[in-house]
C-alpha positions in Angstrom: 1.7 7.4 21.2 5.3 7.2 22.4 7.7 7.6 19.5 9.7 4.6 20.6 6.6 2.4 20.4 5.7 3.8 17.0 9.2 3.1 15.7 9.3 -0.4 17.2 5.9 -1.4 15.7 6.8 0.1 12.3 10.2 -1.7 12.2 8.7 -5.0 13.4 5.9 -4.9 10.8 8.3 -4.1 8.1 10.8 -6.8 9.1 8.0 -9.4 9.4 6.8 -8.5 5.9 10.3 -8.7 4.5 10.8 -12.1 6.0 7.6 -13.6 4.6 5.6 -13.5 7.8 2.8 -11.6 6.1 -0.1 -12.5 8.4 2.0 -11.4 11.5 3.0 -8.2 9.7 -0.6 -7.5 9.0 -1.5 -7.9 12.6 1.3 -5.6 13.7 0.5 -2.9 11.1 -3.2 -3.1 12.0 -2.3 -2.5 15.7 -0.2 0.4 14.7 -3.1 1.9 12.7 -5.4 1.4 15.7 -3.1 3.7 17.6 -2.4 6.0 14.7 -5.1 5.9 12.1 -3.6 8.7 10.0 -0.2 7.0 9.6 0.0 6.9 5.8 3.3 5.0 5.8 1.6 2.2 7.8 -1.4 2.2 5.5 0.8 1.9 2.4 2.8 -0.9 4.0 -0.4 -2.6 5.1 -1.7 -2.3 1.5 1.4 -4.1 0.3 1.1 -6.8 3.0 -2.5 -7.4 1.9 -1.4 -7.7 -1.7 1.3 -10.2 -0.7 -1.3 -12.2 1.2 -3.6 -12.2 -1.8 -6.2 -10.0 0.0 -6.7 -7.7 -3.0 -9.9 -6.0 -1.8 -8.3 -5.1 1.5 -5.3 -3.7 -0.4 -7.6 -1.5 -2.4 -9.4 -0.3 0.7 -6.1 0.9 2.3 -5.1 2.6 -1.0 -8.5 4.3 -1.1 -7.8 5.7 2.4 -4.4 7.0 1.4 -5.9 8.6 -1.8 -8.7 10.2 0.3 -6.0 11.8 2.5 -4.9 13.6 -0.7 -1.6 11.9 -1.3 -0.9 9.5 -4.1 2.5 8.3 -5.0 3.6 6.2 -8.0 4.0 3.2 -5.8 0.4 3.5 -4.7 -0.7 3.3 -8.4 1.5 0.2 -9.0 0.0 -1.5 -5.9 -3.5 -0.5 -7.1 -2.8 -2.0 -10.5 -1.5 -5.3 -9.1 -4.5 -5.5 -6.7 -6.9 -4.9 -9.6 -5.2 -7.6 -11.7 -5.5 -10.0 -8.8 -9.3 -9.4 -8.8 -9.4 -10.1 -12.6 -10.0 -6.5 -13.4 -7.2 -6.4 -16.0 -8.6 -3.6 -18.0 -8.6 -1.2 -15.1 -5.1 -2.4 -14.1 -3.8 -1.8 -17.7 -5.4 1.7 -17.7 -3.4 2.7 -14.6 -0.2 1.5 -16.2 -1.0 3.3 -19.4 -1.7 6.5 -17.5 1.6 6.2 -15.5 3.4 5.5 -18.8 1.9 8.6 -20.3 2.9 10.7 -17.3 6.5 9.5 -17.6 6.6 10.4 -21.3 5.3 13.9 -20.4 8.2 14.3 -17.9 10.7 13.2 -20.5 9.3 15.8 -23.0 10.0 18.7 -20.6 
């Protein structure tokens, strides 16, 4: 894919999402991922868009793809917790937050 097209689709998806055009952002991000399935930035952004649209299962599917790629960031865990909460899986959501909190305490102790 041409770098200009990639940059344009990335920026367009991000701006649509920021301006509350969630369904249009999802369409753009899905198109970007059809062209670049391994684009983890687009997957994370799509996961957030799905979360904002109330599509919690789809959010978790995108986060699972990112995790399978071997990269997990703190923001991924926060998104996962929010998606689980939206699916009435509060105990799992709380456990993620507890784990994150424990990891932060371990960093402070160093």
